[in-house]
Biotite code that builds the C-alpha atoms (Angstrom):
import biotite.structure as struc

atoms = struc.array([
    struc.Atom([-0.003, 0.263, 0.177], chain_id="A", res_id=1, res_name="MET", atom_name="CA", element="C"),
    struc.Atom([1.618, 3.216, -0.835], chain_id="A", res_id=2, res_name="GLU", atom_name="CA", element="C"),
    struc.Atom([2.104, 5.805, 1.804], chain_id="A", res_id=3, res_name="GLU", atom_name="CA", element="C"),
    struc.Atom([-0.486, 8.705, 1.809], chain_id="A", res_id=4, res_name="GLN", atom_name="CA", element="C"),
    struc.Atom([0.755, 12.495, 1.978], chain_id="A", res_id=5, res_name="GLY", atom_name="CA", element="C"),
    struc.Atom([0.699, 14.590, 4.784], chain_id="A", res_id=6, res_name="LYS", atom_name="CA", element="C"),
    struc.Atom([-2.251, 17.392, 5.166], chain_id="A", res_id=7, res_name="LEU", atom_name="CA", element="C"),
    struc.Atom([-1.993, 21.000, 5.897], chain_id="A", res_id=8, res_name="ILE", atom_name="CA", element="C"),
    struc.Atom([-3.935, 22.478, 9.134], chain_id="A", res_id=9, res_name="ALA", atom_name="CA", element="C"),
    struc.Atom([-4.895, 26.016, 9.424], chain_id="A", res_id=10, res_name="ILE", atom_name="CA", element="C"),
    struc.Atom([-5.656, 28.264, 12.076], chain_id="A", res_id=11, res_name="ILE", atom_name="CA", element="C"),
    struc.Atom([-6.783, 31.591, 11.071], chain_id="A", res_id=12, res_name="GLY", atom_name="CA", element="C"),
    struc.Atom([-9.890, 33.996, 10.382], chain_id="A", res_id=13, res_name="ASP", atom_name="CA", element="C"),
    struc.Atom([-12.724, 32.545, 8.114], chain_id="A", res_id=14, res_name="GLU", atom_name="CA", element="C"),
    struc.Atom([-11.518, 34.468, 5.006], chain_id="A", res_id=15, res_name="ASP", atom_name="CA", element="C"),
    struc.Atom([-8.122, 33.118, 5.257], chain_id="A", res_id=16, res_name="THR", atom_name="CA", element="C"),
    struc.Atom([-9.422, 29.211, 6.332], chain_id="A", res_id=17, res_name="VAL", atom_name="CA", element="C"),
    struc.Atom([-12.147, 29.480, 3.522], chain_id="A", res_id=18, res_name="THR", atom_name="CA", element="C"),
    struc.Atom([-9.748, 30.305, 1.184], chain_id="A", res_id=19, res_name="GLY", atom_name="CA", element="C"),
    struc.Atom([-7.346, 27.590, 1.521], chain_id="A", res_id=20, res_name="PHE", atom_name="CA", element="C"),
    struc.Atom([-10.591, 25.409, 1.778], chain_id="A", res_id=21, res_name="LEU", atom_name="CA", element="C"),
    struc.Atom([-11.674, 26.259, -1.610], chain_id="A", res_id=22, res_name="LEU", atom_name="CA", element="C"),
    struc.Atom([-7.623, 25.599, -2.726], chain_id="A", res_id=23, res_name="ALA", atom_name="CA", element="C"),
    struc.Atom([-8.581, 21.889, -1.488], chain_id="A", res_id=24, res_name="GLY", atom_name="CA", element="C"),
    struc.Atom([-6.884, 21.654, 1.865], chain_id="A", res_id=25, res_name="ILE", atom_name="CA", element="C"),
    struc.Atom([-9.795, 20.663, 4.015], chain_id="A", res_id=26, res_name="GLY", atom_name="CA", element="C"),
    struc.Atom([-10.153, 17.318, 5.440], chain_id="A", res_id=27, res_name="HIS", atom_name="CA", element="C"),
    struc.Atom([-12.770, 16.393, 7.798], chain_id="A", res_id=28, res_name="ARG", atom_name="CA", element="C"),
    struc.Atom([-13.885, 13.028, 9.213], chain_id="A", res_id=29, res_name="THR", atom_name="CA", element="C"),
    struc.Atom([-16.220, 12.061, 11.966], chain_id="A", res_id=30, res_name="ALA", atom_name="CA", element="C"),
    struc.Atom([-13.685, 12.730, 14.602], chain_id="A", res_id=31, res_name="GLU", atom_name="CA", element="C"),
    struc.Atom([-11.835, 15.577, 13.532], chain_id="A", res_id=32, res_name="SER", atom_name="CA", element="C"),
    struc.Atom([-10.906, 18.109, 10.509], chain_id="A", res_id=33, res_name="SER", atom_name="CA", element="C"),
    struc.Atom([-7.389, 20.069, 9.895], chain_id="A", res_id=34, res_name="ASN", atom_name="CA", element="C"),
    struc.Atom([-8.663, 23.236, 10.396], chain_id="A", res_id=35, res_name="PHE", atom_name="CA", element="C"),
    struc.Atom([-10.092, 26.150, 12.758], chain_id="A", res_id=36, res_name="LEU", atom_name="CA", element="C"),
    struc.Atom([-11.669, 29.056, 12.202], chain_id="A", res_id=37, res_name="VAL", atom_name="CA", element="C"),
    struc.Atom([-11.058, 31.849, 14.458], chain_id="A", res_id=38, res_name="VAL", atom_name="CA", element="C"),
    struc.Atom([-13.840, 34.251, 15.096], chain_id="A", res_id=39, res_name="LYS", atom_name="CA", element="C"),
    struc.Atom([-13.452, 37.126, 17.358], chain_id="A", res_id=40, res_name="PRO", atom_name="CA", element="C"),
    struc.Atom([-15.396, 35.082, 20.255], chain_id="A", res_id=41, res_name="ASP", atom_name="CA", element="C"),
    struc.Atom([-13.207, 32.138, 20.027], chain_id="A", res_id=42, res_name="THR", atom_name="CA", element="C"),
    struc.Atom([-11.679, 31.354, 23.385], chain_id="A", res_id=43, res_name="ALA", atom_name="CA", element="C"),
    struc.Atom([-7.946, 31.178, 23.846], chain_id="A", res_id=44, res_name="LEU", atom_name="CA", element="C"),
    struc.Atom([-8.181, 27.468, 25.364], chain_id="A", res_id=45, res_name="PRO", atom_name="CA", element="C"),
    struc.Atom([-10.073, 26.311, 21.862], chain_id="A", res_id=46, res_name="VAL", atom_name="CA", element="C"),
    struc.Atom([-7.205, 27.857, 19.929], chain_id="A", res_id=47, res_name="MET", atom_name="CA", element="C"),
    struc.Atom([-4.668, 25.874, 22.163], chain_id="A", res_id=48, res_name="GLU", atom_name="CA", element="C"),
    struc.Atom([-6.280, 22.557, 21.611], chain_id="A", res_id=49, res_name="ALA", atom_name="CA", element="C"),
    struc.Atom([-6.328, 22.896, 18.072], chain_id="A", res_id=50, res_name="ALA", atom_name="CA", element="C"),
    struc.Atom([-2.839, 23.818, 17.595], chain_id="A", res_id=51, res_name="PHE", atom_name="CA", element="C"),
    struc.Atom([-2.134, 20.963, 20.142], chain_id="A", res_id=52, res_name="ARG", atom_name="CA", element="C"),
    struc.Atom([-4.107, 18.552, 18.049], chain_id="A", res_id=53, res_name="GLU", atom_name="CA", element="C"),
    struc.Atom([-2.914, 19.644, 14.873], chain_id="A", res_id=54, res_name="PHE", atom_name="CA", element="C"),
    struc.Atom([0.962, 19.735, 16.272], chain_id="A", res_id=55, res_name="SER", atom_name="CA", element="C"),
    struc.Atom([0.648, 15.855, 17.790], chain_id="A", res_id=56, res_name="SER", atom_name="CA", element="C"),
    struc.Atom([-1.096, 14.437, 14.634], chain_id="A", res_id=57, res_name="ARG", atom_name="CA", element="C"),
    struc.Atom([1.036, 11.784, 12.122], chain_id="A", res_id=58, res_name="ASP", atom_name="CA", element="C"),
    struc.Atom([-0.930, 13.135, 9.132], chain_id="A", res_id=59, res_name="ASP", atom_name="CA", element="C"),
    struc.Atom([-0.092, 16.956, 9.406], chain_id="A", res_id=60, res_name="VAL", atom_name="CA", element="C"),
    struc.Atom([2.863, 18.101, 7.741], chain_id="A", res_id=61, res_name="GLY", atom_name="CA", element="C"),
    struc.Atom([2.448, 21.746, 7.679], chain_id="A", res_id=62, res_name="ILE", atom_name="CA", element="C"),
    struc.Atom([0.243, 24.255, 10.275], chain_id="A", res_id=63, res_name="ILE", atom_name="CA", element="C"),
    struc.Atom([-0.632, 27.533, 8.870], chain_id="A", res_id=64, res_name="LEU", atom_name="CA", element="C"),
    struc.Atom([-1.517, 30.170, 11.550], chain_id="A", res_id=65, res_name="ILE", atom_name="CA", element="C"),
    struc.Atom([-2.566, 33.699, 11.003], chain_id="A", res_id=66, res_name="ASN", atom_name="CA", element="C"),
    struc.Atom([-0.090, 35.719, 12.519], chain_id="A", res_id=67, res_name="GLN", atom_name="CA", element="C"),
    struc.Atom([-2.591, 37.472, 14.733], chain_id="A", res_id=68, res_name="HIS", atom_name="CA", element="C"),
    struc.Atom([-3.666, 33.724, 15.857], chain_id="A", res_id=69, res_name="CYS", atom_name="CA", element="C"),
    struc.Atom([-0.213, 32.983, 16.468], chain_id="A", res_id=70, res_name="ALA", atom_name="CA", element="C"),
    struc.Atom([0.265, 36.229, 18.947], chain_id="A", res_id=71, res_name="ASN", atom_name="CA", element="C"),
    struc.Atom([-2.100, 34.858, 21.096], chain_id="A", res_id=72, res_name="GLU", atom_name="CA", element="C"),
    struc.Atom([-0.683, 31.337, 21.100], chain_id="A", res_id=73, res_name="LEU", atom_name="CA", element="C"),
    struc.Atom([2.949, 32.517, 21.258], chain_id="A", res_id=74, res_name="ARG", atom_name="CA", element="C"),
    struc.Atom([3.328, 30.969, 24.546], chain_id="A", res_id=75, res_name="HIS", atom_name="CA", element="C"),
    struc.Atom([2.936, 27.270, 22.848], chain_id="A", res_id=76, res_name="LEU", atom_name="CA", element="C"),
    struc.Atom([5.156, 28.356, 19.799], chain_id="A", res_id=77, res_name="LEU", atom_name="CA", element="C"),
    struc.Atom([8.022, 29.191, 21.750], chain_id="A", res_id=78, res_name="LYS", atom_name="CA", element="C"),
    struc.Atom([8.267, 26.044, 23.188], chain_id="A", res_id=79, res_name="ASP", atom_name="CA", element="C"),
    struc.Atom([7.618, 24.279, 19.639], chain_id="A", res_id=80, res_name="TYR", atom_name="CA", element="C"),
    struc.Atom([10.482, 22.499, 18.391], chain_id="A", res_id=81, res_name="ASN", atom_name="CA", element="C"),
    struc.Atom([9.268, 20.166, 15.970], chain_id="A", res_id=82, res_name="LYS", atom_name="CA", element="C"),
    struc.Atom([10.277, 20.234, 12.621], chain_id="A", res_id=83, res_name="THR", atom_name="CA", element="C"),
    struc.Atom([7.179, 18.354, 11.214], chain_id="A", res_id=84, res_name="ILE", atom_name="CA", element="C"),
    struc.Atom([4.681, 19.462, 11.479], chain_id="A", res_id=85, res_name="PRO", atom_name="CA", element="C"),
    struc.Atom([6.439, 22.635, 10.324], chain_id="A", res_id=86, res_name="THR", atom_name="CA", element="C"),
    struc.Atom([4.671, 25.689, 11.634], chain_id="A", res_id=87, res_name="VAL", atom_name="CA", element="C"),
    struc.Atom([4.397, 28.503, 9.414], chain_id="A", res_id=88, res_name="LEU", atom_name="CA", element="C"),
    struc.Atom([2.734, 32.259, 10.188], chain_id="A", res_id=89, res_name="GLU", atom_name="CA", element="C"),
    struc.Atom([0.905, 33.742, 7.490], chain_id="A", res_id=90, res_name="ILE", atom_name="CA", element="C"),
    struc.Atom([-0.977, 37.233, 7.237], chain_id="A", res_id=91, res_name="PRO", atom_name="CA", element="C"),
    struc.Atom([-4.559, 37.874, 7.437], chain_id="A", res_id=92, res_name="SER", atom_name="CA", element="C"),
    struc.Atom([-6.275, 40.576, 5.171], chain_id="A", res_id=93, res_name="LYS", atom_name="CA", element="C"),
    struc.Atom([-6.973, 42.606, 8.173], chain_id="A", res_id=94, res_name="ASP", atom_name="CA", element="C"),
    struc.Atom([-3.641, 42.246, 9.960], chain_id="A", res_id=95, res_name="ALA", atom_name="CA", element="C"),
    struc.Atom([-0.127, 43.154, 8.193], chain_id="A", res_id=96, res_name="PRO", atom_name="CA", element="C"),
    struc.Atom([2.556, 40.616, 8.435], chain_id="A", res_id=97, res_name="TYR", atom_name="CA", element="C"),
    struc.Atom([5.325, 41.452, 11.091], chain_id="A", res_id=98, res_name="ASP", atom_name="CA", element="C"),
    struc.Atom([8.425, 39.564, 10.278], chain_id="A", res_id=99, res_name="ALA", atom_name="CA", element="C"),
    struc.Atom([9.469, 40.638, 14.005], chain_id="A", res_id=100, res_name="GLU", atom_name="CA", element="C"),
    struc.Atom([6.878, 38.839, 15.320], chain_id="A", res_id=101, res_name="GLN", atom_name="CA", element="C"),
    struc.Atom([7.089, 35.600, 13.450], chain_id="A", res_id=102, res_name="ASP", atom_name="CA", element="C"),
    struc.Atom([9.256, 33.057, 15.549], chain_id="A", res_id=103, res_name="TYR", atom_name="CA", element="C"),
    struc.Atom([10.546, 31.054, 12.656], chain_id="A", res_id=104, res_name="ILE", atom_name="CA", element="C"),
    struc.Atom([12.232, 34.342, 11.332], chain_id="A", res_id=105, res_name="MET", atom_name="CA", element="C"),
    struc.Atom([13.459, 35.277, 14.524], chain_id="A", res_id=106, res_name="GLN", atom_name="CA", element="C"),
    struc.Atom([15.378, 31.855, 14.828], chain_id="A", res_id=107, res_name="ARG", atom_name="CA", element="C"),
    struc.Atom([16.253, 32.593, 11.279], chain_id="A", res_id=108, res_name="VAL", atom_name="CA", element="C"),
    struc.Atom([17.942, 35.692, 12.488], chain_id="A", res_id=109, res_name="ASN", atom_name="CA", element="C"),
    struc.Atom([19.482, 34.023, 15.131], chain_id="A", res_id=110, res_name="MET", atom_name="CA", element="C"),
    struc.Atom([21.010, 31.577, 13.119], chain_id="A", res_id=111, res_name="ILE", atom_name="CA", element="C"),
    struc.Atom([22.576, 33.731, 10.424], chain_id="A", res_id=112, res_name="MET", atom_name="CA", element="C"),
    struc.Atom([23.828, 35.972, 13.213], chain_id="A", res_id=113, res_name="GLY", atom_name="CA", element="C"),
    struc.Atom([21.515, 39.054, 12.991], chain_id="A", res_id=114, res_name="GLY", atom_name="CA", element="C"),
    struc.Atom([20.518, 38.716, 16.969], chain_id="A", res_id=115, res_name="GLY", atom_name="CA", element="C"),
    struc.Atom([17.447, 37.976, 19.070], chain_id="A", res_id=116, res_name="ALA", atom_name="CA", element="C"),
])
Protein backbone atom coordinates (compact mmCIF):
# COMPACT_ATOMS: atom_id res chain seq x y z
CA MET A 1 0.00 0.00 0.00
CA GLU A 2 1.33 3.46 -0.92
CA GLU A 3 1.97 5.95 1.83
CA GLN A 4 -0.41 8.90 1.85
CA GLY A 5 0.88 12.47 1.77
CA LYS A 6 0.62 14.74 4.77
CA LEU A 7 -2.11 17.30 5.35
CA ILE A 8 -1.85 21.04 5.78
CA ALA A 9 -3.68 22.25 8.88
CA ILE A 10 -4.77 25.85 9.32
CA ILE A 11 -5.75 28.07 12.22
CA GLY A 12 -7.01 31.42 11.06
CA ASP A 13 -9.75 33.87 10.37
CA GLU A 14 -12.77 32.93 8.30
CA ASP A 15 -11.53 34.46 5.04
CA THR A 16 -8.13 32.77 5.23
CA VAL A 17 -9.49 29.37 6.16
CA THR A 18 -12.22 29.58 3.52
CA GLY A 19 -9.64 30.43 0.85
CA PHE A 20 -7.48 27.46 1.75
CA LEU A 21 -10.49 25.15 1.92
CA LEU A 22 -11.54 26.30 -1.55
CA ALA A 23 -7.99 25.53 -2.69
CA GLY A 24 -8.52 21.95 -1.52
CA ILE A 25 -6.69 21.56 1.77
CA GLY A 26 -9.78 20.69 3.81
CA HIS A 27 -10.02 17.26 5.39
CA ARG A 28 -12.81 16.30 7.74
CA THR A 29 -13.73 13.01 9.35
CA ALA A 30 -16.34 12.16 11.95
CA GLU A 31 -13.68 12.64 14.64
CA SER A 32 -11.72 15.67 13.48
CA SER A 33 -10.79 18.19 10.82
CA ASN A 34 -7.58 19.94 9.81
CA PHE A 35 -8.77 23.52 10.28
CA LEU A 36 -10.05 25.93 12.90
CA VAL A 37 -11.90 29.13 12.03
CA VAL A 38 -10.99 31.73 14.63
CA LYS A 39 -13.65 34.36 15.22
CA PRO A 40 -13.44 37.31 17.63
CA ASP A 41 -15.27 35.27 20.27
CA THR A 42 -13.14 32.12 19.91
CA ALA A 43 -11.72 31.29 23.33
CA LEU A 44 -7.96 30.89 23.76
CA PRO A 45 -8.32 27.32 25.14
CA VAL A 46 -10.05 26.31 21.88
CA MET A 47 -7.14 27.68 19.85
CA GLU A 48 -4.61 26.02 22.16
CA ALA A 49 -6.40 22.67 21.87
CA ALA A 50 -6.47 22.91 18.07
CA PHE A 51 -2.75 23.71 17.94
CA ARG A 52 -1.90 20.85 20.29
CA GLU A 53 -4.05 18.45 18.26
CA PHE A 54 -2.62 19.49 14.88
CA SER A 55 0.97 19.45 16.15
CA SER A 56 0.60 15.94 17.55
CA ARG A 57 -1.07 14.35 14.51
CA ASP A 58 1.05 12.08 12.33
CA ASP A 59 -0.92 13.00 9.20
CA VAL A 60 -0.20 16.77 9.40
CA GLY A 61 2.98 18.08 7.76
CA ILE A 62 2.43 21.85 7.91
CA ILE A 63 0.42 24.07 10.24
CA LEU A 64 -0.48 27.49 8.85
CA ILE A 65 -1.47 30.09 11.43
CA ASN A 66 -2.59 33.66 10.82
CA GLN A 67 -0.07 35.84 12.60
CA HIS A 68 -2.70 37.53 14.75
CA CYS A 69 -3.74 34.06 15.98
CA ALA A 70 -0.10 33.04 16.45
CA ASN A 71 0.39 36.05 18.70
CA GLU A 72 -2.21 34.62 21.04
CA LEU A 73 -0.51 31.21 20.91
CA ARG A 74 3.01 32.64 21.28
CA HIS A 75 3.50 30.90 24.64
CA LEU A 76 3.03 27.53 22.89
CA LEU A 77 4.99 28.45 19.77
CA LYS A 78 8.07 29.55 21.71
CA ASP A 79 8.38 26.05 23.18
CA TYR A 80 7.53 24.23 19.94
CA ASN A 81 10.65 22.62 18.50
CA LYS A 82 9.46 19.95 16.07
CA THR A 83 10.45 20.06 12.43
CA ILE A 84 7.30 18.26 11.30
CA PRO A 85 4.71 19.52 11.39
CA THR A 86 6.32 22.80 10.42
CA VAL A 87 4.53 25.88 11.72
CA LEU A 88 4.31 28.86 9.38
CA GLU A 89 2.80 32.22 10.26
CA ILE A 90 0.90 33.89 7.46
CA PRO A 91 -0.75 37.31 7.16
CA SER A 92 -4.46 37.90 7.09
CA LYS A 93 -6.25 40.52 5.05
CA ASP A 94 -7.01 42.53 8.19
CA ALA A 95 -3.60 42.33 9.87
CA PRO A 96 -0.29 42.99 8.11
CA TYR A 97 2.57 40.52 8.46
CA ASP A 98 5.32 41.53 10.88
CA ALA A 99 8.51 39.48 10.44
CA GLU A 100 9.77 40.64 13.84
CA GLN A 101 6.92 38.75 15.54
CA ASP A 102 7.37 35.55 13.52
CA TYR A 103 9.27 33.05 15.66
CA ILE A 104 10.63 31.21 12.59
CA MET A 105 12.09 34.46 11.27
CA GLN A 106 13.50 35.21 14.73
CA ARG A 107 15.25 31.82 14.78
CA VAL A 108 16.58 32.26 11.25
CA ASN A 109 17.85 35.72 12.16
CA MET A 110 19.57 34.33 15.27
CA ILE A 111 21.22 31.51 13.30
CA MET A 112 22.40 33.95 10.64
CA GLY A 113 23.95 36.16 13.32
CA GLY A 114 21.41 38.94 13.23
CA GLY A 115 20.77 38.91 16.99
CA ALA A 116 17.60 38.03 18.87
